[in-house]
Backbone as a chain_set.jsonl record, in Angstrom:
{"seq": "MLQNYVPILVFLGVAAAFGVLLMTLGFFFGKRKPDAEKLSAYECGFDAFEDSRIKFDVRYYLVAIVFIVFDLEIAFLFPWAVSLKSIGTIGLGAMALFLLILVIGFVYEWKKGALEWD", "coords": {"N": [[-4.353, -13.142, 35.39], [-2.524, -13.376, 33.319], [-3.518, -16.163, 32.757], [-5.547, -15.506, 30.887], [-4.25, -14.794, 28.273], [-3.034, -17.594, 27.718], [-4.501, -18.859, 25.611], [-4.172, -17.415, 23.126], [-1.136, -17.459, 22.89], [-1.031, -20.312, 22.598], [-2.587, -20.574, 19.983], [-1.018, -19.015, 18.481], [1.783, -20.342, 18.77], [0.537, -22.988, 17.648], [0.047, -22.006, 15.019], [2.631, -21.023, 14.269], [4.147, -23.554, 14.263], [2.844, -25.419, 12.588], [3.433, -23.769, 9.922], [6.131, -24.269, 9.795], [6.512, -26.839, 9.722], [4.411, -26.608, 6.614], [6.749, -26.011, 5.423], [9.106, -27.005, 5.625], [7.926, -29.563, 4.916], [7.799, -28.609, 2.179], [10.1, -28.114, 1.188], [11.667, -30.518, 1.452], [10.082, -32.386, -0.191], [9.809, -30.687, -2.619], [10.062, -30.287, -6.259], [13.06, -29.405, -7.177], [14.483, -28.525, -10.215], [16.213, -26.543, -12.081], [15.913, -24.651, -14.568], [17.362, -23.186, -17.443], [14.572, -21.455, -18.266], [13.894, -20.965, -16.046], [15.578, -19.528, -14.158], [15.776, -17.374, -15.865], [15.228, -13.693, -16.375], [12.194, -12.204, -15.221], [10.684, -10.066, -14.337], [9.835, -7.798, -16.556], [9.815, -9.362, -18.281], [11.751, -9.2, -19.824], [15.585, -9.123, -20.55], [17.632, -6.251, -18.382], [18.425, -3.266, -19.08], [20.245, -1.663, -18.046], [21.695, -0.582, -15.562], [19.855, -1.295, -12.416], [19.757, 0.632, -10.3], [19.53, 2.993, -10.611], [18.418, 6.763, -10.474], [15.243, 7.991, -9.575], [12.991, 9.865, -11.694], [12.01, 12.712, -9.597], [9.213, 13.618, -9.979], [7.612, 10.997, -9.903], [7.542, 10.613, -7.817], [5.805, 12.455, -6.627], [3.771, 12.469, -8.101], [3.171, 9.94, -7.0], [2.862, 10.728, -3.939], [0.691, 12.485, -4.628], [-1.289, 10.913, -5.706], [-1.764, 9.015, -3.146], [-2.664, 10.959, -1.65], [-5.461, 11.83, -2.321], [-6.566, 9.485, -2.647], [-6.752, 8.691, 0.533], [-8.313, 10.599, 1.04], [-10.909, 10.487, -0.266], [-11.359, 8.093, 1.354], [-11.875, 9.218, 3.586], [-14.385, 10.605, 3.242], [-16.533, 8.363, 2.775], [-17.401, 7.779, 5.389], [-17.861, 9.932, 6.228], [-19.983, 10.761, 4.613], [-21.646, 8.594, 5.18], [-22.8, 8.965, 7.524], [-23.361, 11.471, 7.801], [-26.417, 13.163, 8.481], [-26.333, 12.756, 11.171], [-23.953, 14.399, 12.133], [-24.458, 16.576, 11.138], [-24.523, 20.459, 10.493], [-22.16, 21.263, 11.479], [-20.516, 19.243, 11.068], [-20.642, 19.326, 8.017], [-19.636, 21.765, 7.771], [-16.917, 21.104, 9.068], [-16.346, 18.919, 6.831], [-15.911, 20.62, 4.4], [-14.038, 22.67, 5.0], [-12.185, 20.731, 5.608], [-11.765, 19.455, 2.448], [-11.828, 21.893, 1.336], [-8.747, 22.528, 2.131], [-7.907, 20.526, 0.749], [-7.858, 20.986, -1.827], [-6.608, 23.468, -2.362], [-3.953, 22.463, -1.902], [-3.985, 20.784, -3.897], [-4.307, 22.575, -6.529], [-1.691, 24.424, -6.039], [0.274, 22.299, -6.09], [-0.375, 21.712, -8.749], [-0.007, 23.899, -10.267], [3.065, 24.115, -9.726], [3.831, 22.523, -11.686], [4.156, 19.721, -11.09], [2.39, 17.983, -11.725], [2.916, 17.786, -14.241], [4.064, 15.911, -17.515], [7.111, 14.824, -18.488]], "CA": [[-4.314, -11.981, 34.354], [-1.801, -14.089, 32.368], [-4.33, -16.784, 32.293], [-5.981, -14.791, 29.635], [-3.28, -14.732, 27.129], [-2.639, -18.689, 26.774], [-4.664, -19.032, 24.124], [-3.701, -16.654, 22.324], [-0.103, -18.003, 22.837], [-1.441, -21.825, 22.015], [-3.021, -20.359, 18.778], [0.667, -18.651, 17.816], [2.69, -21.37, 18.772], [0.314, -23.905, 16.869], [0.368, -21.884, 13.694], [4.64, -21.326, 14.034], [4.769, -24.986, 14.346], [1.948, -25.545, 11.263], [3.789, -22.819, 8.941], [7.397, -24.992, 9.869], [6.168, -27.857, 9.176], [4.691, -26.926, 5.878], [7.849, -25.056, 4.416], [9.554, -28.372, 5.737], [7.295, -30.549, 3.804], [8.078, -28.689, 1.023], [11.861, -28.283, 0.963], [12.353, -31.798, 1.247], [9.323, -32.945, -0.871], [9.52, -29.949, -3.568], [10.865, -30.193, -7.025], [14.257, -28.6, -7.685], [15.492, -28.497, -11.17], [16.103, -24.994, -12.294], [16.36, -24.374, -15.747], [17.3, -21.523, -18.107], [13.732, -20.93, -18.404], [13.479, -20.331, -14.5], [16.471, -18.641, -13.81], [15.526, -15.734, -16.446], [14.636, -12.266, -15.68], [10.453, -12.302, -15.269], [9.871, -9.129, -14.402], [9.33, -7.2, -17.611], [9.723, -10.163, -20.081], [13.258, -9.591, -20.775], [16.721, -8.673, -19.363], [17.24, -5.313, -17.823], [18.699, -2.25, -20.179], [21.281, -0.508, -17.321], [21.689, -0.604, -14.095], [18.681, -1.139, -11.761], [19.742, 1.318, -9.329], [19.412, 4.081, -11.305], [17.726, 6.945, -9.78], [14.183, 7.91, -10.06], [12.844, 11.28, -11.494], [11.101, 13.247, -8.072], [8.219, 13.489, -10.24], [7.676, 9.896, -9.853], [7.457, 10.295, -5.89], [5.462, 13.577, -6.566], [2.105, 11.861, -8.363], [2.297, 8.68, -6.499], [2.48, 11.293, -3.211], [-0.903, 12.817, -4.397], [-2.498, 9.847, -5.575], [-2.011, 8.705, -1.751], [-3.6, 12.109, -0.501], [-6.894, 11.88, -2.966], [-6.964, 8.095, -2.47], [-7.136, 8.902, 1.757], [-9.364, 11.842, 0.998], [-11.697, 9.245, -0.707], [-11.217, 7.029, 2.59], [-12.039, 10.211, 4.79], [-15.314, 10.649, 2.378], [-17.194, 7.771, 2.891], [-17.429, 7.367, 6.843], [-18.857, 11.495, 6.58], [-21.14, 10.607, 3.877], [-23.172, 7.817, 5.622], [-23.319, 10.137, 9.315], [-23.848, 13.315, 7.722], [-27.22, 13.439, 8.943], [-26.091, 12.546, 12.481], [-23.405, 15.297, 12.433], [-25.347, 17.644, 10.639], [-24.059, 21.18, 10.004], [-20.691, 21.448, 11.736], [-19.629, 18.229, 10.128], [-20.597, 19.709, 6.593], [-18.807, 22.654, 7.643], [-15.381, 20.679, 8.732], [-15.287, 18.348, 5.761], [-15.843, 21.666, 3.487], [-12.977, 22.546, 5.148], [-10.873, 19.714, 4.424], [-11.428, 19.264, 0.674], [-10.971, 23.176, 0.55], [-7.312, 22.494, 2.147], [-7.019, 19.676, -0.317], [-8.333, 21.866, -3.378], [-5.371, 24.189, -2.186], [-2.823, 22.019, -2.478], [-3.819, 19.916, -5.544], [-3.762, 23.423, -7.253], [-0.601, 24.446, -5.669], [1.191, 21.453, -7.433], [-0.528, 21.753, -10.637], [0.533, 25.352, -10.993], [4.259, 24.069, -9.512], [4.3, 21.653, -12.932], [4.702, 18.636, -10.135], [1.708, 16.476, -12.832], [3.135, 17.338, -16.202], [5.326, 14.456, -17.174], [7.751, 15.333, -19.676]], "C": [[-3.535, -12.947, 33.427], [-2.457, -15.266, 31.808], [-5.282, -16.415, 30.861], [-5.826, -14.888, 28.572], [-2.98, -16.302, 26.884], [-3.405, -19.15, 25.917], [-4.415, -18.854, 22.953], [-1.871, -17.119, 22.073], [-0.075, -19.04, 22.086], [-1.232, -21.064, 20.552], [-1.447, -20.096, 17.941], [1.591, -19.843, 17.693], [2.066, -23.002, 17.377], [0.635, -23.571, 14.964], [1.725, -21.455, 13.396], [4.606, -22.847, 13.61], [3.913, -25.256, 12.613], [2.96, -24.873, 9.919], [5.362, -23.744, 8.583], [7.53, -25.798, 9.473], [5.642, -28.019, 7.314], [5.891, -26.562, 4.837], [8.834, -26.241, 4.78], [9.523, -29.326, 4.983], [7.932, -30.086, 2.196], [9.501, -28.19, 0.275], [12.077, -29.92, 0.831], [11.412, -32.636, 0.31], [9.398, -32.557, -2.43], [10.683, -30.388, -4.634], [11.95, -29.157, -7.591], [15.139, -28.421, -8.642], [15.281, -27.36, -12.111], [16.921, -25.553, -13.426], [16.579, -23.078, -16.402], [16.059, -20.409, -17.687], [12.987, -19.865, -16.892], [14.239, -19.574, -14.094], [16.424, -17.21, -14.362], [14.961, -14.766, -15.8], [13.237, -12.347, -16.291], [9.574, -11.223, -15.032], [9.045, -8.512, -15.292], [9.478, -8.208, -19.018], [11.523, -10.214, -20.295], [14.48, -8.841, -19.715], [16.687, -6.948, -19.205], [18.157, -4.768, -18.989], [20.107, -1.876, -19.844], [21.041, -1.301, -16.244], [20.228, -0.671, -13.138], [19.031, -0.046, -10.58], [20.01, 2.778, -9.224], [18.293, 4.962, -10.568], [16.576, 7.813, -10.489], [13.749, 9.723, -10.572], [11.763, 12.075, -10.163], [9.76, 13.358, -8.826], [7.4, 12.536, -10.029], [6.852, 9.853, -8.651], [6.292, 11.343, -5.92], [3.671, 13.173, -6.786], [1.901, 10.818, -7.813], [2.085, 9.436, -4.779], [0.851, 11.57, -3.219], [-1.895, 11.971, -4.728], [-2.537, 9.098, -3.959], [-3.194, 9.76, -1.052], [-5.074, 11.468, -0.719], [-7.088, 10.401, -2.442], [-7.749, 8.628, -0.461], [-8.231, 10.063, 1.693], [-10.466, 11.078, 1.126], [-12.163, 8.354, 0.689], [-12.118, 8.032, 3.505], [-13.906, 10.21, 3.886], [-16.471, 10.079, 2.967], [-18.005, 7.695, 4.557], [-18.467, 8.945, 6.834], [-19.928, 11.321, 5.621], [-22.457, 9.869, 4.533], [-23.55, 8.592, 7.312], [-23.348, 11.407, 8.978], [-25.311, 13.884, 8.164], [-27.336, 13.296, 10.588], [-25.164, 13.974, 12.954], [-23.591, 16.544, 12.14], [-24.572, 18.554, 10.192], [-22.826, 21.748, 10.157], [-19.413, 20.251, 11.059], [-19.615, 18.974, 8.865], [-19.119, 20.979, 6.798], [-16.986, 21.977, 7.589], [-15.354, 19.895, 7.641], [-15.707, 19.414, 4.505], [-14.352, 22.182, 3.777], [-11.614, 21.925, 4.865], [-10.885, 19.814, 3.762], [-11.136, 20.785, 0.398], [-9.364, 23.287, 1.008], [-6.789, 21.644, 0.961], [-7.02, 19.988, -1.66], [-6.606, 22.914, -3.181], [-4.418, 23.638, -2.571], [-2.665, 21.55, -3.622], [-3.428, 21.663, -6.461], [-2.487, 24.108, -7.428], [-0.07, 23.541, -6.43], [1.1, 21.04, -8.75], [0.013, 23.022, -11.165], [2.313, 25.218, -10.478], [4.576, 22.989, -10.742], [4.533, 20.084, -12.269], [3.5, 17.486, -11.234], [1.554, 16.96, -14.047], [4.262, 16.373, -15.816], [5.886, 14.86, -18.483], [8.131, 14.292, -20.676]], "O": [[-4.304, -13.343, 32.551], [-2.217, -15.581, 30.642], [-5.55, -17.229, 29.977], [-6.724, -15.045, 27.744], [-2.617, -16.482, 25.722], [-2.902, -20.079, 25.285], [-4.382, -19.615, 21.986], [-1.46, -17.04, 20.916], [0.614, -19.073, 21.067], [-0.135, -20.92, 20.013], [-0.931, -20.795, 17.07], [2.067, -20.23, 16.626], [2.751, -23.695, 16.624], [1.103, -24.275, 14.069], [2.042, -21.506, 12.207], [5.108, -23.186, 12.539], [4.595, -25.237, 11.589], [3.161, -25.612, 8.956], [5.741, -23.912, 7.424], [8.52, -25.99, 8.767], [6.059, -28.949, 6.623], [5.879, -26.831, 3.636], [9.569, -26.392, 3.805], [10.453, -29.922, 4.439], [8.372, -30.836, 1.324], [9.761, -27.984, -0.911], [12.778, -30.345, -0.088], [11.927, -33.695, -0.048], [9.216, -33.356, -3.348], [11.819, -30.735, -4.311], [11.665, -28.231, -8.351], [16.325, -28.2, -8.402], [14.285, -27.265, -12.828], [17.884, -26.316, -13.504], [16.074, -22.03, -16.0], [16.131, -19.292, -17.174], [12.245, -18.901, -16.706], [13.701, -18.643, -13.495], [16.793, -16.184, -13.79], [14.276, -14.906, -14.787], [13.022, -12.508, -17.492], [8.367, -11.143, -15.259], [7.823, -8.5, -15.146], [9.334, -7.977, -20.219], [12.246, -11.077, -20.793], [14.375, -8.274, -18.628], [15.822, -6.329, -19.825], [18.636, -5.562, -19.799], [21.009, -1.741, -20.67], [20.401, -2.338, -16.069], [19.484, 0.268, -13.421], [18.099, -0.066, -9.776], [20.454, 3.5, -8.331], [17.336, 4.374, -10.063], [16.714, 8.288, -11.617], [14.148, 10.677, -9.905], [10.609, 11.65, -10.095], [8.89, 13.096, -7.995], [6.239, 12.928, -9.907], [5.789, 9.256, -8.479], [5.553, 11.07, -4.974], [2.708, 13.418, -6.059], [0.753, 10.373, -7.835], [1.197, 8.866, -4.145], [0.003, 11.2, -2.406], [-3.056, 12.039, -4.323], [-3.627, 8.582, -3.711], [-4.148, 9.539, -0.306], [-5.743, 10.858, 0.114], [-8.023, 10.31, -1.646], [-8.945, 8.843, -0.261], [-8.987, 10.165, 2.659], [-11.035, 10.883, 2.2], [-13.339, 8.05, 0.891], [-13.067, 7.548, 4.122], [-14.573, 9.349, 4.461], [-17.323, 10.753, 3.546], [-19.225, 7.551, 4.64], [-19.583, 9.011, 7.348], [-20.963, 11.888, 5.971], [-23.647, 10.185, 4.528], [-24.611, 8.558, 7.935], [-23.359, 12.348, 9.772], [-25.396, 15.111, 8.208], [-28.334, 13.693, 11.19], [-25.517, 14.608, 13.948], [-23.054, 17.501, 12.699], [-23.711, 18.11, 9.433], [-22.331, 22.532, 9.347], [-18.221, 20.296, 10.755], [-18.486, 19.333, 8.53], [-18.042, 21.028, 6.204], [-16.13, 22.143, 6.719], [-14.235, 19.961, 7.133], [-15.831, 18.795, 3.448], [-13.516, 22.122, 2.876], [-10.568, 22.252, 4.303], [-9.905, 20.501, 3.474], [-10.387, 21.096, -0.527], [-8.664, 24.058, 0.352], [-5.741, 21.812, 0.338], [-6.351, 19.422, -2.524], [-5.684, 22.851, -3.995], [-3.83, 24.088, -3.555], [-1.679, 21.678, -4.347], [-2.312, 21.824, -6.956], [-2.066, 24.412, -8.544], [0.127, 23.893, -7.593], [1.823, 20.438, -9.544], [0.416, 23.172, -12.318], [2.982, 26.196, -10.812], [5.736, 22.578, -10.722], [5.103, 19.267, -12.991], [3.821, 16.315, -11.436], [0.605, 16.806, -14.816], [4.94, 16.083, -14.83], [5.183, 15.19, -19.439], [8.683, 14.618, -21.726]]}, "num_chains": 1, "name": "protein.A"}
């Protein structure tokens, strides 16, 4: 039974050895000449104005969650649309119920002002 896993273990061992080899070669042969430009802040192009540990507004997270929910909704709609002929009216009703629940949630967030950015 364990003989079936030997090729996988060999593959993982070769991949790990190859990764360690490449990192070691990069460490020994790579150029390490840090200058002021390489050590400067690069994320935004300028130094930070204040502490990076400030709290974000909760609305930022709400908008992100709404994006994820509706992104997943689209991911569920594609296979449903492809198989609509085979699933018939029951599938149509199930997807209509799914979309109705999502629309109710979207309207609720809209009414609560979660999508308004001041």
